[in-house]
VEXGUMAR-999336 format. One line per 2 residues: their letters; for each residue x, y, z of C-alpha. Coordinates in nm, 4 decimals, padded with zeros to 6 digits, m for minus. Layout:
# residues N
A	X,Y,Z; ...
This chain:
# residues 340
MD	00.0000,00.0000,00.0000; 00.1495,00.3361,m00.0975
ML	00.1170,00.6508,00.1122; m00.1666,00.8057,m00.0890
TG	m00.3697,00.4844,m00.0865; m00.3384,00.4557,00.2895
LL	m00.4410,00.8128,00.3488; m00.7336,00.8005,00.1082
EG	m00.8819,00.4967,00.2798; m01.0191,00.7474,00.5299
PQ	m01.2105,01.0008,00.3196; m01.4065,00.7530,00.1076
AR	m01.7423,00.8878,00.0028; m02.0326,00.7047,00.1615
GA	m02.3640,00.8554,00.0641; m02.1964,01.1832,m00.0289
FL	m02.4114,01.4841,m00.1112; m02.3814,01.5488,m00.4858
LK	m02.5574,01.8232,m00.6773; m02.5727,01.9853,m01.0182
SV	m02.6388,02.3576,m00.9783; m02.7717,02.5682,m01.2662
LN	m02.7077,02.9378,m01.2014; m02.7988,03.2551,m01.3896
PP	m02.5681,03.5579,m01.3445; m02.5389,03.7439,m01.1227
WA	m02.5247,03.4630,m00.8684; m02.3503,03.3958,m00.5358
MR	m02.3898,03.1178,m00.2793; m02.2427,03.1144,00.0702
IE	m02.1536,02.7631,00.1858; m02.1929,02.7087,00.5604
DR	m02.2454,02.3316,00.5617; m01.9302,02.2717,00.7741
AP	m01.8370,01.9722,00.5605; m01.4773,01.8525,00.6063
LS	m01.4129,01.8327,00.2335; m01.5891,01.9429,m00.0841
VA	m01.5106,01.8997,m00.4540; m01.6449,02.1280,m00.7279
TM	m01.6046,02.1594,m01.1028; m01.7601,02.3865,m01.3628
VR	m01.9226,02.2128,m01.6586; m02.0263,02.5427,m01.8143
GS	m01.9317,02.8969,m01.7233; m01.6791,03.0045,m01.4626
AW	m01.6862,03.0847,m01.0926; m01.4894,03.2457,m00.8119
LL	m01.4220,03.0803,m00.4781; m01.3949,03.3307,m00.1941
PD	m01.2655,03.1842,00.1338; m01.3548,03.3471,00.4644
GG	m01.0799,03.5245,00.6537; m00.9517,03.7508,00.3796
GD	m00.8053,03.4861,00.1491; m00.7552,03.5759,m00.2150
PV	m01.0428,03.4923,m00.4539; m00.9742,03.1851,m00.6671
FI	m01.0885,03.1672,m01.0296; m01.2380,02.8373,m01.1505
AP	m01.2623,02.7900,m01.5276; m01.4688,02.5228,m01.7055
GD	m01.3130,02.1812,m01.6430; m01.1058,02.2933,m01.3433
VA	m01.1500,02.0802,m01.0318; m01.1368,02.2508,m00.6912
VV	m01.1007,02.0774,m00.3549; m01.2122,02.2925,m00.0599
RG	m01.1109,02.2009,00.2946; m01.3709,02.2701,00.5621
PD	m01.5247,02.3357,00.7941; m01.4837,02.7125,00.7466
PY	m01.7497,02.8879,00.5336; m01.6740,03.0143,00.1855
TV	m01.8604,03.1751,m00.1027; m01.8825,03.0669,m00.4651
AD	m02.0009,03.3313,m00.7114; m01.9911,03.4490,m01.0695
AP	m01.7815,03.7492,m00.9620; m01.6056,03.8476,m00.6381
GT	m01.8371,04.1427,m00.5753; m02.1722,03.9711,m00.6296
PV	m02.3933,03.9849,m00.3158; m02.4842,03.6510,m00.1605
QV	m02.8272,03.5342,m00.2739; m02.8430,03.1894,m00.1140
TV	m02.6801,03.0363,00.1951; m02.6346,02.6593,00.2195
GP	m02.6581,02.5392,00.5804; m02.5270,02.2310,00.7632
DQ	m02.8346,02.0311,00.6681; m02.7962,02.1297,00.2990
RC	m03.1002,02.3536,00.3318; m03.0835,02.6654,00.1178
ST	m03.2074,03.0018,00.2400; m03.2189,03.3603,00.1162
PE	m03.0655,03.6532,00.3093; m03.4186,03.7292,00.4308
GG	m03.4520,03.3796,00.5772; m03.6729,03.2247,00.3124
DV	m03.6224,02.8519,00.2489; m03.5685,02.7891,m00.1251
TD	m03.4423,02.4308,m00.1006; m03.7535,02.2800,m00.2550
SM	m03.8752,02.5702,m00.4651; m03.5508,02.5767,m00.6669
AL	m03.5272,02.1999,m00.7092; m03.5116,02.1051,m01.0794
GV	m03.5197,01.7263,m01.0568; m03.2927,01.4487,m00.9367
RT	m02.9838,01.6066,m00.7710; m03.0376,01.9231,m00.9753
WG	m03.1045,02.2665,m00.8304; m03.1078,02.6284,m00.9367
AA	m03.2582,02.8581,m01.1951; m03.5708,02.7251,m01.3640
HQ	m03.5326,02.9635,m01.6594; m03.1947,02.8993,m01.8155
HA	m03.0213,03.0853,m02.0952; m02.6914,03.0815,m02.2823
GS	m02.5133,03.2565,m01.9964; m02.6185,03.0065,m01.7296
AV	m02.3386,02.8421,m01.5347; m02.3486,02.4710,m01.4501
ML	m02.1527,02.3503,m01.1479; m02.1112,01.9960,m01.0175
SG	m02.0328,01.9649,m00.6483; m01.9776,01.6781,m00.4094
TY	m01.9526,01.6978,m00.0323; m01.7895,01.4504,00.2037
QA	m02.0134,01.4764,00.5060; m01.8123,01.2653,00.7538
QS	m01.4486,01.2509,00.8520; m01.2659,00.9357,00.9534
EI	m00.9718,00.9387,01.1899; m00.7148,00.8280,00.9311
GR	m00.8331,01.0975,00.6930; m00.7712,01.3632,00.9578
RL	m00.3998,01.3670,00.8834; m00.4608,01.4292,00.5146
LG	m00.7359,01.6840,00.5701; m00.5273,01.8667,00.8263
AL	m00.2471,01.9087,00.5726; m00.4530,02.0360,00.2800
PK	m00.4555,02.4047,00.1881; m00.7917,02.5787,00.2059
IL	m00.8364,02.5470,m00.1695; m00.6558,02.3112,m00.4063
VR	m00.7203,02.3514,m00.7800; m00.6335,02.1185,m01.0662
PA	m00.6726,02.2989,m01.4012; m00.8775,02.1580,m01.6863
KA	m00.5697,02.0736,m01.8950; m00.4531,01.8370,m01.6185
AD	m00.7944,01.7083,m01.5068; m00.9771,01.4039,m01.6430
AT	m01.2419,01.5444,m01.8781; m01.3911,01.1997,m01.9357
LI	m01.4479,01.1535,m01.5643; m01.6131,01.4950,m01.5338
DL	m01.8382,01.4184,m01.8317; m01.9346,01.0870,m01.6748
LA	m02.0182,01.2526,m01.3435; m02.2270,01.5132,m01.5275
SE	m02.4288,01.2423,m01.7001; m02.4696,01.0235,m01.3923
IS	m02.5504,01.2871,m01.1331; m02.9103,01.3329,m01.2495
SE	m02.9770,00.9615,m01.2992; m03.1747,00.7443,m01.0621
EP	m03.0653,00.3938,m01.1574; m03.0219,00.1071,m00.9080
GQ	m02.6982,00.1511,m00.7164; m02.6683,00.5120,m00.8296
EV	m02.5471,00.6368,m00.4914; m02.2508,00.3994,m00.4970
VL	m02.1631,00.4967,m00.8546; m02.1623,00.8657,m00.7647
DR	m01.9583,00.8045,m00.4494; m01.6880,00.6290,m00.6491
LL	m01.6846,00.8975,m00.9202; m01.6411,01.1622,m00.6531
DL	m01.3556,00.9628,m00.4973; m01.1827,00.9366,m00.8362
LL	m01.2181,01.3092,m00.8944; m01.0646,01.3807,m00.5531
IG	m00.7813,01.1323,m00.6036; m00.6952,01.2920,m00.9374
VL	m00.6377,01.6262,m00.7655; m00.4475,01.4820,m00.4704
RA	m00.2175,01.2703,m00.6882; m00.0943,01.5831,m00.8641
WP	m00.0426,01.7777,m00.5423; 00.2933,01.6392,m00.4167
SA	00.4638,01.6787,m00.7565; 00.3558,02.0384,m00.8176
AD	00.6515,02.2773,m00.8331; 00.5011,02.5064,m00.5695
SS	00.3352,02.2294,m00.3715; 00.2495,02.2940,m00.0084
AP	00.2156,01.9199,00.0501; 00.3863,01.8176,00.3754
AW	00.7028,01.6104,00.3738; 00.5269,01.2891,00.4752
FR	00.2943,01.3250,00.1746; 00.5698,01.3988,m00.0780
AQ	00.7952,01.1272,00.0653; 00.6301,00.8494,m00.1346
SD	00.8546,00.9418,m00.4287; 01.1754,00.9327,m00.2230
PV	01.3862,00.6278,m00.3242; 01.4661,00.5410,00.0386
VG	01.1789,00.6744,00.2481; 00.9042,00.5844,m00.0024
PA	00.9649,00.2060,00.0087; 01.0022,00.2196,00.3877
LR	00.6681,00.3950,00.4244; 00.4990,00.1432,00.1980
LL	00.6262,m00.1412,00.4158; 00.5034,00.0294,00.7336
HE	00.1617,00.0945,00.5796; 00.1258,m00.2563,00.4386
SP	00.2100,m00.4287,00.7695; 00.1625,m00.1915,01.0626
AH	00.1233,m00.4811,01.3081; 00.4644,m00.6259,01.2217
AW	00.7326,m00.5832,01.4901; 00.9451,m00.3553,01.2769
TV	01.2966,m00.2558,01.3723; 01.5075,m00.0012,01.1889
EE	01.7518,m00.2811,01.1031; 01.4883,m00.4983,00.9352
LA	01.3337,m00.2022,00.7570; 01.6745,m00.1025,00.6201
VR	01.7416,m00.4558,00.4935; 01.4048,m00.4672,00.3179
VG	01.4675,m00.1281,00.1569; 01.8229,m00.2230,00.0596
VS	02.0206,00.0417,00.2464; 02.2225,00.0544,00.5662
RA	02.0558,00.1155,00.8999; 02.2369,00.4474,00.9388
SL	02.1384,00.5601,00.5881; 01.7715,00.4787,00.6442
AR	01.7615,00.6439,00.9867; 01.9323,00.9584,00.8575
RF	01.7263,00.9907,00.5395; 01.3969,00.9142,00.7142
RE	01.4566,01.1856,00.9720; 01.5642,01.4345,00.7024
VM	01.2474,01.3791,00.4981; 00.9909,01.3023,00.7662
GE	01.1229,01.5000,01.0617; 01.1028,01.1965,01.2916
PP	01.2565,00.8473,01.3134; 01.0865,00.5446,01.1536
VG	00.9690,00.4014,01.4878; 00.8140,00.7358,01.5847
YL	00.6251,00.7527,01.2563; 00.5083,00.3932,01.2961
TG	00.3699,00.4700,01.6413; 00.1662,00.7612,01.5080
WR	00.0350,00.5546,01.2166; m00.0623,00.2642,01.4425
LA	m00.2534,00.4948,01.6760; m00.4311,00.6585,01.3823
LA	m00.5377,00.3154,01.2618; m00.6437,00.2211,01.6135
AD	m00.8524,00.5352,01.6488; m01.0326,00.4565,01.3248
ML	m01.0943,00.0936,01.4264; m01.2269,00.2002,01.7652
RE	m01.5153,00.3691,01.5834; m01.6358,00.0283,01.4648
PD	m01.9381,m00.0854,01.6733; m01.8081,m00.4339,01.7526
AT	m01.4450,m00.3362,01.8183; m01.2749,m00.4224,02.1441
VE	m00.9546,m00.2619,02.2660; m00.7879,m00.6038,02.2805
RV	m00.8766,m00.6876,01.9208; m00.7732,m00.3453,01.7933
AR	m00.4443,m00.3675,01.9831; m00.3463,m00.6888,01.8088
RV	m00.4507,m00.5594,01.4652; m00.2195,m00.2595,01.4911
GY	00.0817,m00.4261,01.6510; 00.0352,m00.3968,02.0269
GS	00.0633,m00.7115,02.2370; m00.2257,m00.6323,02.4668
AF	m00.5056,m00.3899,02.5396; m00.2951,m00.2504,02.8226
AL	m00.0044,m00.1700,02.5874; m00.2320,00.0062,02.3396
SA	m00.4083,00.1975,02.6173; m00.0779,00.3205,02.7574
AF	00.0451,00.4405,02.4154; m00.2917,00.5916,02.3276
KR	m00.3105,00.7867,02.6518; 00.0517,00.9008,02.6276
VR	00.0059,01.0416,02.2758; m00.3591,01.1472,02.2796
GM	m00.4117,01.2273,02.6450; m00.7022,00.9876,02.6920
SP	m00.7760,00.6177,02.7024; m00.9139,00.4292,02.4006
QA	m01.2415,00.3844,02.5913; m01.2759,00.7592,02.6487
FR	m01.1957,00.8259,02.2836; m01.4582,00.5817,02.1642
AG	m01.7116,00.7407,02.4000; m01.6624,01.0692,02.2215
GS	m01.4098,01.2408,02.4441; m01.1812,01.5151,02.3164
GP	m00.8103,01.4947,02.3744; m00.5577,01.7702,02.3176
DA	m00.5160,01.6636,01.9547; m00.8854,01.6111,01.8849
EL	m00.8687,01.8908,01.6307; m00.5630,01.8888,01.4102
AP	m00.3800,02.2126,01.3569; m00.5284,02.3739,01.0466
GP	m00.3504,02.3054,00.7230; m00.1751,02.5710,00.5220
GG	m00.3914,02.8657,00.4303; m00.4334,03.0117,00.0868
TV	m00.4592,02.8340,m00.2435; m00.2501,02.5909,m00.4430
VL	m00.3057,02.5810,m00.8190; m00.1564,02.2669,m00.9681
SP	m00.0497,02.4278,m01.2940; 00.2644,02.5754,m01.4495
PE	00.3365,02.9492,m01.4075; 00.2173,03.0412,m01.7552
VR	m00.1312,02.9065,m01.6827; m00.1559,03.0955,m01.3524
SR	m00.0440,03.4224,m01.5072; m00.3125,03.4130,m01.7746
RG	m00.5764,03.3974,m01.5015; m00.4505,03.7077,m01.3320
């Protein structure tokens, strides 16, 4: 299992909220749904994403794919100065500035919403919202910038076309089809992120391409319960123990055993959410010899016992430090300059 695969096992769409919005200019929607992650692409027309907190507006052209990290509100509009006309709340209900509920009155059919009277200037936006956040996905979500954009020239137009055709369908199994299409759209953006010249991706995310650290990480992710030592890891990677230890710390900022501990506890936290999980069973699945050993490590790192965590407690790291602010556009300089 490579690094990206392991991290993306967390934010898998399960009954995601997907919508095709048809919008006549001037239009502006404020998104206050507090979703951990949203994906949007323009099928027709363009849009501006305006993050709260004074961030720079981000232009989205047709075919661009934008990933927006929550839960902070943001606005999407045809122009930066357009007044907000509709606010989308946590329950995906849509209201006007005066408080009127337009969720049902602006419905246009299956997963389609917006202006009933369309014209040549109407914009069409596809959006998908991940409404839950798993523990493993927290590390990825906490590292993302507020807005991550993959331009149309690098995006998968076929996938976008398929999502556009499927989003308004109501065939058997449609929800699962849409979930997987949304996942593929997200993965396409995230795969390009570490290799971007100006990438803000953290070291542990970019490290998968390192000739020494990448193979070591894959081994740790494939077999987290194995009793790894630096010596064995070095042999499997094909370098000396000193070389692996030095390179791992240079790239990751921590030794291999320290990283493995954090990964095991992230896995344990995710497993503890399962209804039939026991601390003993989880401990053995992630490489701890007993429930006592896992509980001691869990409390040392997270400040609470596994039982308290499962009961919904909040430790000192319950909320990850916010990821980098601003925007990352996964495109060469000449593309960015044309957009001003």
